[in-house]
Structure formats: C-alpha cells, structure tokens
C-alpha positions as a Markdown table, in Angstrom:
| # | Residue | x | y | z |
|---|---|---|---|---|
| 1 | Met | -0.2 | -3.8 | -71.9 |
| 2 | Asp | -0.4 | -4.3 | -75.7 |
| 3 | Arg | 1.0 | -7.2 | -77.6 |
| 4 | Asp | 4.2 | -5.4 | -78.8 |
| 5 | Arg | 5.0 | -4.2 | -75.3 |
| 6 | Ala | 4.3 | -7.6 | -73.8 |
| 7 | Arg | 6.6 | -9.2 | -76.4 |
| 8 | Ala | 9.3 | -6.7 | -75.7 |
| 9 | Ser | 9.0 | -7.2 | -71.9 |
| 10 | Phe | 9.2 | -11.0 | -72.4 |
| 11 | Glu | 12.3 | -10.6 | -74.6 |
| 12 | Glu | 13.9 | -8.3 | -72.1 |
| 13 | Phe | 13.2 | -10.8 | -69.3 |
| 14 | Thr | 14.6 | -13.8 | -71.2 |
| 15 | Ala | 17.7 | -11.9 | -72.3 |
| 16 | Ala | 18.4 | -10.9 | -68.6 |
| 17 | Arg | 17.7 | -14.4 | -67.3 |
| 18 | Trp | 19.3 | -16.4 | -70.1 |
| 19 | Pro | 22.8 | -16.9 | -68.5 |
| 20 | Gly | 21.3 | -18.1 | -65.2 |
| 21 | Leu | 18.8 | -20.4 | -66.9 |
| 22 | Val | 21.4 | -22.0 | -69.0 |
| 23 | Arg | 23.7 | -22.5 | -66.0 |
| 24 | Val | 20.9 | -24.4 | -64.2 |
| 25 | Ala | 20.1 | -26.4 | -67.3 |
| 26 | Tyr | 23.8 | -27.2 | -67.7 |
| 27 | Leu | 23.7 | -28.8 | -64.2 |
| 28 | Leu | 20.8 | -31.0 | -65.5 |
| 29 | Thr | 22.3 | -31.9 | -68.8 |
| 30 | Gly | 26.1 | -31.7 | -68.4 |
| 31 | His | 26.5 | -30.2 | -71.9 |
| 32 | Gln | 26.4 | -26.6 | -72.9 |
| 33 | Gln | 24.4 | -27.1 | -76.2 |
| 34 | Asp | 21.9 | -29.4 | -74.5 |
| 35 | Ala | 21.4 | -26.8 | -71.8 |
| 36 | Glu | 20.8 | -24.0 | -74.3 |
| 37 | Asp | 18.4 | -26.2 | -76.2 |
| 38 | Leu | 16.5 | -27.1 | -73.0 |
| 39 | Val | 16.1 | -23.4 | -72.0 |
| 40 | Gln | 15.0 | -22.4 | -75.5 |
| 41 | Ser | 12.5 | -25.2 | -75.7 |
| 42 | Ala | 10.9 | -24.1 | -72.4 |
| 43 | Leu | 10.7 | -20.5 | -73.5 |
| 44 | Glu | 9.2 | -21.5 | -76.9 |
| 45 | Arg | 6.3 | -23.3 | -75.2 |
| 46 | Val | 5.5 | -20.2 | -73.1 |
| 47 | Ala | 5.8 | -17.8 | -76.0 |
| 48 | Leu | 3.7 | -19.9 | -78.3 |
| 49 | Arg | 0.9 | -20.5 | -75.8 |
| 50 | Phe | 0.7 | -17.0 | -74.3 |
| 51 | Tyr | 2.3 | -14.5 | -76.7 |
| 52 | Glu | 1.1 | -16.1 | -80.0 |
| 53 | Asp | -2.2 | -17.2 | -78.4 |
| 54 | Leu | -2.0 | -20.8 | -79.7 |
| 55 | Ser | -4.0 | -23.5 | -78.0 |
| 56 | Glu | -2.2 | -26.5 | -76.4 |
| 57 | Ser | -2.9 | -28.7 | -79.4 |
| 58 | Gln | -1.8 | -26.0 | -81.8 |
| 59 | Thr | 1.4 | -25.5 | -79.8 |
| 60 | Ala | 2.0 | -29.3 | -79.8 |
| 61 | Asp | 1.6 | -29.4 | -83.5 |
| 62 | Val | 4.1 | -26.6 | -84.0 |
| 63 | Leu | 6.6 | -28.2 | -81.7 |
| 64 | Gly | 6.1 | -31.8 | -82.8 |
| 65 | Cys | 5.2 | -33.1 | -79.3 |
| 66 | Ser | 2.0 | -34.1 | -77.4 |
| 67 | Ala | -0.5 | -31.7 | -75.9 |
| 68 | Gly | 0.3 | -33.3 | -72.5 |
| 69 | Thr | 4.0 | -32.4 | -72.9 |
| 70 | Val | 3.0 | -28.8 | -73.7 |
| 71 | Lys | 0.7 | -28.7 | -70.7 |
| 72 | Ser | 3.2 | -30.1 | -68.2 |
| 73 | Gln | 6.2 | -28.0 | -69.5 |
| 74 | Thr | 4.1 | -24.9 | -69.6 |
| 75 | Arg | 2.9 | -25.4 | -66.1 |
| 76 | His | 6.5 | -25.8 | -64.9 |
| 77 | Ala | 7.6 | -22.7 | -66.8 |
| 78 | Leu | 4.7 | -20.6 | -65.5 |
| 79 | Ser | 5.5 | -21.7 | -61.9 |
| 80 | Arg | 9.0 | -20.5 | -62.4 |
| 81 | Leu | 7.9 | -17.2 | -64.0 |
| 82 | Arg | 5.6 | -16.5 | -61.0 |
| 83 | Ile | 8.7 | -16.7 | -58.8 |
| 84 | Leu | 11.1 | -14.8 | -61.0 |
| 85 | Asn | 8.9 | -12.1 | -62.5 |
| 86 | Pro | 5.3 | -12.0 | -61.3 |
| 87 | His | 4.6 | -8.7 | -63.1 |
| 88 | Leu | 5.5 | -10.1 | -66.5 |
| 89 | Leu | 3.2 | -13.1 | -65.9 |
| 90 | Glu | 0.3 | -10.9 | -64.8 |
| 91 | Glu | 0.6 | -8.8 | -68.0 |
| 92 | Ala | 0.8 | -11.9 | -70.2 |
| 93 | Val | -2.3 | -13.6 | -68.7 |
| 94 | Arg | -4.3 | -10.5 | -68.5 |
| 95 | Arg | -4.2 | -9.8 | -72.2 |
C-alpha cells in the first residue's frame, strides 16, 4: 500500500471511529472538549510516528512532550488499533 492510500485508509478509519472514541474519552474526562482533545492527541501520535515516519524523539519534539510519553501512548494506541482494525495496522507497519 503506498503512502497516499495508507493515509486515506487511516483518515477513513478515524472518521468512522471518531464518535465512538470520543464517547469513551468523554467517560474518562467528563467534558466534551477534553474528550475530543484526548482522542486527537492519541491519533496525532500514531500518525506522526507511522505515517510521517518520525522517530520517537522527533515526535516528542513536535508534540512538546517526552519520548517516554510518545512510546507509552503509541503502544496503547497500537494495541487498540490491533483490535479495531488489524488490516490497517498491518499496512502501516509493512511500509
């Protein structure tokens, strides 16, 4: 899968899952805006690491956080992606 198709697939996946992800995040935060921010933040980490091909330290610099934060949040996001859409994850990692 080429980069453009992978990006389109990821965008399609996030658009389809956005409402459910935000509902779950709302249960954690109790506030709609915080829930949306939480989901967007998790998706940014995955996109920067795997679709933009940035290293953990480069991703941390872009997001203004530690490399450890990028590692742990990326690990959690990838675990969830493996459950929700294993095909999407296979394509991202294979490139």
